Structure formats: C-alpha cells, structure tokens
C-alpha positions as CSV (number, residue, x, y, z in Angstrom):
1,X,-25.1,39.2,11.3
2,X,-25.0,40.7,14.6
3,X,-22.0,43.3,16.5
4,X,-20.9,39.8,19.0
5,X,-20.7,37.4,15.9
6,X,-17.0,36.5,14.9
7,X,-15.8,38.0,11.6
8,X,-15.8,35.3,8.7
9,X,-12.2,33.9,8.6
10,X,-11.5,33.8,5.4
11,X,-9.0,30.1,5.3
12,X,-11.7,28.5,5.9
13,X,-11.2,27.1,9.6
14,X,-11.3,23.8,10.6
15,X,-15.1,23.2,12.1
16,X,-14.9,20.5,15.0
17,X,-15.8,17.2,13.6
18,X,-12.9,18.0,10.8
19,X,-10.5,19.0,14.3
20,X,-11.9,15.7,16.4
21,X,-11.3,13.6,13.3
22,X,-7.5,15.0,13.7
23,X,-7.6,14.2,17.4
24,X,-8.0,10.5,16.7
25,X,-6.5,9.8,14.3
26,X,-3.4,11.4,16.9
27,X,-4.4,9.4,19.2
28,X,-4.7,6.6,17.1
29,X,-0.9,7.0,16.1
30,X,-0.1,7.6,19.3
31,X,-1.4,4.1,21.1
32,X,-1.5,2.4,18.2
33,X,0.2,-1.1,20.1
34,X,-2.6,-0.4,22.6
35,X,-5.4,-0.2,20.5
36,X,-3.5,-3.7,18.7
37,X,-3.9,-5.1,20.8
38,X,-7.5,-4.5,22.3
39,X,-8.4,-4.8,18.6
40,X,-7.3,-8.7,18.4
41,X,-8.5,-9.5,21.9
42,X,-11.7,-7.8,20.4
43,X,-12.1,-9.7,17.3
44,X,-11.3,-13.0,19.5
45,X,-14.5,-11.8,22.2
46,X,-16.7,-11.5,18.9
47,X,-15.5,-14.6,16.8
48,X,-16.3,-16.7,20.5
49,X,-19.7,-14.3,20.4
50,X,-19.5,-15.6,16.6
51,X,-19.5,-19.1,17.2
52,X,-22.4,-19.2,20.6
53,X,-24.6,-17.3,19.4
54,X,-24.6,-17.1,15.9
55,X,-23.3,-14.7,13.9
56,X,-26.6,-12.5,14.0
57,X,-26.5,-11.8,17.6
58,X,-21.8,-11.2,17.3
59,X,-21.2,-8.1,18.5
60,X,-18.3,-5.9,20.3
61,X,-19.0,-2.8,22.1
62,X,-16.3,-0.1,23.3
63,X,-17.2,-1.5,26.5
64,X,-15.7,-5.1,25.8
65,X,-12.7,-3.0,25.3
66,X,-12.9,-1.2,28.8
67,X,-13.4,-4.6,30.3
68,X,-10.1,-5.9,29.1
69,X,-8.2,-2.9,29.2
70,X,-6.6,-3.2,32.5
71,X,-4.6,-5.9,31.0
72,X,-3.4,-4.9,29.4
73,X,0.7,-4.9,28.8
74,X,1.6,-2.0,27.6
75,X,1.5,1.5,28.5
76,X,-1.2,4.0,27.8
77,X,-2.6,7.3,29.2
78,X,-4.8,7.4,32.4
79,X,-7.7,8.9,29.9
80,X,-9.2,6.5,27.6
81,X,-10.4,9.1,25.2
82,X,-7.5,6.9,22.6
83,X,-10.4,4.1,22.6
84,X,-12.5,6.5,20.4
85,X,-9.8,5.3,17.3
86,X,-9.8,1.6,18.5
87,X,-13.3,0.6,15.5
88,X,-12.2,3.5,13.4
89,X,-10.4,2.1,9.5
90,X,-9.4,-1.3,10.2
91,X,-12.1,-4.4,9.7
92,X,-14.8,-3.2,11.9
93,X,-18.6,-1.8,10.5
94,X,-21.0,0.0,13.0
95,X,-24.5,-2.6,12.3
96,X,-26.2,1.0,13.2
97,X,-27.9,-0.6,16.2
98,X,-27.1,1.8,20.2
99,X,-26.5,-1.0,22.5
100,X,-27.6,-0.8,26.0
101,X,-26.0,1.9,28.4
102,X,-22.9,1.6,28.8
103,X,-22.5,0.5,32.2
104,X,-18.6,1.0,32.8
105,X,-17.8,3.8,35.6
106,X,-17.4,7.4,34.2
107,X,-19.1,6.1,30.7
108,X,-22.1,8.8,31.5
109,X,-24.5,5.8,30.7
110,X,-24.0,7.0,27.1
111,X,-25.6,5.0,24.1
112,X,-22.5,2.7,22.7
113,X,-22.5,1.2,19.0
114,X,-22.8,-2.6,18.4
115,X,-19.7,-3.3,15.7
116,X,-18.5,-6.6,14.2
117,X,-15.6,-7.5,12.4
118,X,-15.5,-8.2,8.8
119,X,-11.8,-9.4,8.7
120,X,-10.5,-12.7,8.5
121,X,-11.9,-15.1,11.1
122,X,-10.5,-18.6,9.9
123,X,-7.4,-19.7,12.1
124,X,-4.0,-18.7,11.1
125,X,-6.0,-15.3,10.2
126,X,-4.4,-11.9,11.3
127,X,-6.8,-11.8,14.0
128,X,-7.3,-15.5,14.5
129,X,-6.2,-17.8,16.5
130,X,-2.6,-19.4,15.8
131,X,-2.0,-22.4,15.2
132,X,1.6,-22.3,17.4
133,X,-1.1,-21.0,20.2
134,X,-3.7,-24.0,20.2
135,X,-1.8,-26.5,19.7
136,X,0.6,-28.5,21.2
137,X,4.0,-28.7,19.6
138,X,4.9,-32.8,19.3
139,X,8.1,-34.0,21.0
140,X,11.2,-34.7,18.7
141,X,10.7,-31.8,15.7
142,X,7.1,-31.2,14.8
C-alpha cells in the first residue's frame, strides 16, 4: 500500500460488477413493460429466422431490439442503458459468439452477443403466436 491508496474499507464495498448488476436490476424493474414488449417481438423475430434459416443460423442481437424500439407504445427513457436488462434471465441464452460490430448510431461499434430463445415457440406459448391473432373468428359464435 502506498500513501496515495485508499485505506481498506472494513465494510466490504460492492464491486463494480455488483453495482452494475444492481443498476440493471433496477432498470429492469422500472422499465419492465418496455422490456416485455421488446422481448415478445424479439421472440417473433427469432422464430421467423429459425423457420427461414434453421435453428443453427437463428439468433437476435441488441441491434434488433434497438431497431424496433422506436415503435414501442410505452414510455421509455431517453438513455437506452436499460436495454442491458433485455436478455437477463428468462429464456434467453447467449450462444457465445460475438456478432458483427453494432451498426446502430451511438453504439460505438461495439461487438454484439448473439442470443437464442430457449422457451416455448409453439403457437399459444408465452411469446408464440396467439391463435386469436392469426386465425380470424368465424361468424356466428366461432
């Protein structure tokens, strides 16, 4: 320890990683409606890509979320840091491959993680197509 080092804190302060996790938890709670809306749409995008390109070539990235975010009907913050909670928990799994560099303005060209959805993809699943949205009701009570 040198003269310029901070003295050790006996209270064991949070690490930067722990602080960041708490901030993401807070933002995830605060903007849960926006994140839920985005997650449902990302599942639809993932489903489409899986049907068209096959399971081995289907994934989504944060750029996909940022591309559809302007259409979100819920109030959201001007800063998109809350998107760090988008793939946290739930049925998303990182496939361990960093995708191309982000092309979204303001993203600094950061490399993007590819994500796959591991939840139910069949019709009527938690984020699947709801039959009432895809099949018109028959006239006369059906």
